[in-house]
N, C-alpha and C positions, 0 to 999 in steps of 0.2 A: 470487770477486766479480766481476759481470761489468760492465766500460763504461757501456754503455747502462745500467745502473741506479742505478750514481754520477752518471750527469751528467742525470740525476734528480733526486739529490735539491737543496737548496739549498748555502748554502755555512754554514752553523750547524748541518746534519748531519751537511758531510763534517766538519766542526770532532770533532764528535761523532764520528766515525766512527774517524778518527786516533785519537785521542784512547782509544779503547778498545785499536784496535787495535798501542799502542804498550803501554799496559799489559799485554797479551796476549803482545807479542814481551817481554818484560821478566821474566815468568810462565814462556816458554819457554826463554828464557836461562839463568835461574835453573838451571829442571829439567834441562839440557840438564846444566851445569856439576857439575848433586850424582849425573850417569847416574841420572835416573827417569822420561828423555824415552824414550819406546820408538821414535813414530816422528819422524826427525830431518827429514823433508821438511815439513812446520809451519812449520819457524822459513823454509825460503825463500820460498812460500808464503804468509806473514803478509810478510815482506820484497818484495814486489812486489804486493802490496796496499795497504803503504802509497807505493812509488812510484807507483802508478797512480793514487792520494788527490794524492798533492801534487802531480802532473804536472798533473791537475784545477785541482786550485788553483792552478796559478803559472798557468795556461793562462787560467782568468778572470781574475785579475789583469793579465793584461797585456791584455785587450779591454779596460777601463774606461778 
């Protein structure tokens, strides 16, 4: 997920995207725990996407 794409979204869309990513992260963690996850790099990618969204939300909160 690119930062430029995220910056174009409004606050509500970012919140929804964050919720979706957290659900996906939970799912991946469960798959990892039960050894059903074949591509473990997905976990790190999701963490970085979540961090990007939270960073953009924090930037917008400090602007106001």
